[in-house]
C-alpha positions in Angstrom: -98.1 49.3 2.2 -99.4 49.7 5.8 -96.7 50.6 8.0 -96.9 47.6 10.0 -94.9 46.2 7.8 -91.4 47.6 6.9 -89.2 47.1 4.0 -85.9 47.7 3.5 -83.9 46.8 0.2 -79.8 47.0 0.0 -77.2 45.7 -1.3 -79.5 42.3 -3.1 -80.7 42.3 0.9 -84.2 43.2 1.5 -85.1 42.9 4.7 -88.7 42.6 6.4 -89.9 44.0 9.3 -92.9 43.7 11.6 -93.6 46.8 12.7 -96.1 46.6 16.0 -93.6 46.8 18.5 -96.3 47.9 21.0 -98.4 44.7 20.8 -95.3 42.5 20.4 -95.6 42.5 16.8 -99.2 40.2 16.7 -101.0 40.4 13.7 -104.0 42.1 12.7 -105.9 41.4 9.3 -103.9 44.9 8.6 -100.3 43.5 9.3 -101.0 39.6 7.6 -101.9 41.6 4.3 -99.2 43.7 5.0 -96.4 40.7 5.2 -97.8 38.9 2.4 -97.8 41.9 0.5 -94.1 42.6 0.9 -93.1 38.6 0.9 -94.4 38.5 -3.3 -92.8 42.1 -3.7 -89.1 40.5 -2.6 -90.7 36.8 -4.0 -90.9 39.2 -7.6 -88.1 41.8 -7.2 -84.8 40.2 -9.4 -82.8 42.5 -7.3 -83.9 41.1 -4.3 -81.3 37.8 -3.5 -82.1 37.1 0.1 -84.5 37.8 3.2 -84.3 38.4 6.5 -87.8 38.0 8.3 -87.7 39.7 11.8 -89.7 42.0 14.7 -89.2 45.3 15.4 -88.3 46.3 19.4 -88.5 43.2 22.1 -90.4 40.3 20.3 -90.3 38.3 16.6 -94.1 37.8 16.5 -96.3 37.0 19.4 -98.8 35.8 16.7 -102.5 36.3 16.4 -103.9 39.7 17.6 -106.3 37.9 20.3 -107.7 41.4 21.2 -108.7 42.2 17.5 -109.7 38.6 17.5 -112.2 38.4 20.4 -113.5 41.6 19.3 -114.4 40.3 16.2 -115.9 36.6 17.6 -117.6 39.0 19.9 -119.1 41.0 17.4 -120.2 38.1 15.6 -118.4 38.8 12.3 -117.2 35.2 10.8 -113.6 37.0 9.6 -111.9 35.4 12.5 -112.9 32.2 11.4 -111.6 32.8 7.7 -108.4 34.0 8.5 -106.4 31.5 8.0 -107.9 29.9 4.2 -107.4 33.9 4.0 -104.2 35.1 5.3 -101.8 32.6 7.4 -101.9 29.8 4.7 -100.9 32.2 1.9 -98.4 34.0 4.2 -96.5 30.2 4.6 -97.0 28.9 1.8 -95.2 32.4 0.4 -92.9 32.6 2.2 -91.5 28.4 2.4 -91.6 29.1 -2.0 -89.5 32.0 -1.3 -87.1 31.5 -4.6 -83.9 33.2 -2.6 -83.0 32.1 0.6 -85.0 33.9 4.0 -83.5 33.7 7.0 -85.5 34.9 9.8 -84.2 36.8 12.6 -85.5 35.6 15.8 -84.5 38.9 18.1 -87.2 37.7 20.7 -90.4 35.8 21.9 -92.1 33.9 18.8 -95.5 32.6 19.5 -98.2 30.8 17.3 -98.5 32.0 14.2 -95.4 33.8 14.9 -93.3 30.5 15.9 -94.9 28.6 12.3 -93.9 31.7 10.3 -90.1 31.5 11.8 -90.2 27.7 10.7 -90.8 28.3 7.3 -87.5 30.1 6.8 -84.4 28.2 5.7 -82.6 29.7 8.3 -83.2 30.5 11.8 -80.6 32.4 14.1 -82.1 33.2 17.2 -81.1 36.2 20.0 -80.8 34.0 23.4 -83.4 35.9 24.9 -85.8 34.6 21.9 -88.3 31.5 23.1 -90.9 29.7 21.0 -94.5 28.9 21.9 -96.9 26.7 19.9 -99.4 28.9 21.7 -102.4 27.1 19.5 -103.8 24.6 22.4 -103.9 27.0 25.0 -106.7 29.6 22.9 -108.2 26.1 22.4 -107.2 26.1 18.4 -105.5 23.9 16.1 -102.1 24.4 14.4 -102.2 26.9 11.5 -99.3 28.9 9.1 -97.2 25.8 8.3 -96.4 24.5 11.6 -98.1 20.9 11.0 -95.7 20.4 8.0 -92.3 22.5 8.7 -92.3 21.6 12.4 -92.0 17.5 12.2 -89.3 17.9 9.5 -87.4 20.3 11.1 -87.6 18.2 14.8 -88.9 15.1 14.8 -92.6 13.8 15.3 -92.6 13.0 18.9 -90.9 16.3 19.8 -93.5 18.5 17.4 -96.0 16.8 19.1 -95.0 17.9 22.5 -94.3 21.1 21.3 -97.9 21.3 20.0 -99.9 19.6 22.8 -98.2 20.9 25.6 -97.9 24.4 24.5 -95.0 25.1 26.6 -92.0 27.5 25.9 -88.3 26.6 24.8 -85.6 28.5 24.8 -83.0 29.4 22.4 -80.9 27.3 23.8 -83.4 24.0 23.9 -84.5 25.0 20.4 -80.4 25.2 18.9 -80.2 21.6 21.0 -83.6 20.0 19.4 -82.5 21.7 15.4 -84.9 24.1 15.5 -82.5 27.2 14.8 -79.4 27.1 14.0 -78.1 29.4 15.9 -77.5 31.3 18.8 -76.6 35.1 19.4 -76.0 37.5 22.0 -79.5 39.3 21.9 -78.7 42.9 20.5 -76.8 41.0 17.6 -80.0 38.7 16.2 -80.7 40.8 13.2 -76.9 41.2 12.9 -76.1 38.0 12.6 -78.8 37.2 10.5 -78.1 40.2 8.0 -74.4 38.7 7.6 -76.1 35.1 6.9 -78.1 36.6 4.0 -75.4 39.1 2.7 -73.1 35.4 2.6 -76.3 34.1 0.5 -76.8 37.3 -1.6 -73.6 36.5 -2.8 -74.0 33.2 -3.9 -75.3 31.3 -6.7 -79.1 32.5 -6.2 -80.5 30.4 -9.3 -79.2 27.0 -7.9 -80.5 28.0 -4.4 -84.0 28.2 -5.1 -83.5 24.9 -7.5 -82.1 23.3 -4.3 -85.1 24.8 -2.0 -87.6 23.2 -4.5 -86.3 19.8 -4.9 -86.6 19.8 -1.4 -89.3 20.2 -0.9 -90.7 18.1 -3.6 -88.8 14.6 -2.1 -90.5 15.7 1.5 -93.5 13.7 -0.3 -92.0 12.0 -3.2 -91.0 8.8 -3.7 -87.1 8.0 -4.6 -87.8 8.0 -8.5 -89.8 10.9 -8.9 -87.2 13.0 -6.9 -84.7 11.5 -8.8 -86.6 13.0 -11.6 -86.9 16.2 -10.3 -83.5 16.6 -9.3 -82.4 16.3 -13.0 -85.1 19.2 -14.1 -83.8 21.2 -11.3 -80.2 20.0 -12.0 -80.8 20.6 -15.9 -81.9 24.6 -15.0 -79.0 25.4 -12.5 -76.5 23.8 -14.9 -78.2 26.6 -17.9 -76.9 29.1 -16.6 -74.5 31.8 -16.4 -73.2 31.0 -12.8 -72.8 27.6 -13.4 -70.5 27.9 -16.7 -68.6 31.0 -14.7 -68.1 29.2 -12.0 -67.0 26.3 -12.9 -64.3 27.9 -15.1 -63.5 29.9 -11.8 -62.8 26.2 -10.0 -60.7 24.8 -12.8 -58.4 28.6 -13.0 -58.4 28.3 -9.1 -60.0 31.4 -8.7 -62.9 32.8 -6.3 -66.0 32.7 -8.8 -68.9 35.4 -8.4 -72.1 34.6 -9.2 -74.7 37.0 -10.6 -77.8 35.0 -10.5 -78.5 34.0 -13.8 
């Protein structure tokens, strides 16, 4: 894996860190490919029970590396025109469909695709100094990395439209008020708080978490009868697990359940 992305696995928690602090963790082709590789690795790793996504240094992710982008455009290279279907779409889908809880520890500015990727997480913990900026319109582009799907579901159509078209940054406190983040913490505690939440989730019923995530994704575009059928399917899957049987017995005995992820 490229050193533009760091991957650490410990006690059931995988931490994926975008590692280009000198460029505010902006995304080059190399970085995007390494990030997708890391997400796919932790998705398939049965020892990983929850995931933290963060950035190295003072930024979460500034989005597309526009220096590389401009160089390719000026050279007549068609690669920049392919980066959405080749890089951002697979990455957003892999994050959104991760079969284990995903926590974005937003330690600083999240802009463009960086903000979009944070929106794919199940939980967002933001540092007090963090900001979110959908910068696409400012450089004459439309949305990518799933923001058109995730953002309206997080904060509603009207607010999503305003953030996307006006392309103005919002503070962590404003993001908390509109439901875009789950918590705001001191600047030096974003990653710590993200890890604390991820550790709590890693100790939980991870098979059930995966089923819940799949149910919610499906229901977002389904009719009620179809959503009910999906719930029945996911409930049957979860009910057949060792976790469900053990937790039910623990509940009856008034004991604390231990979840093993199967």
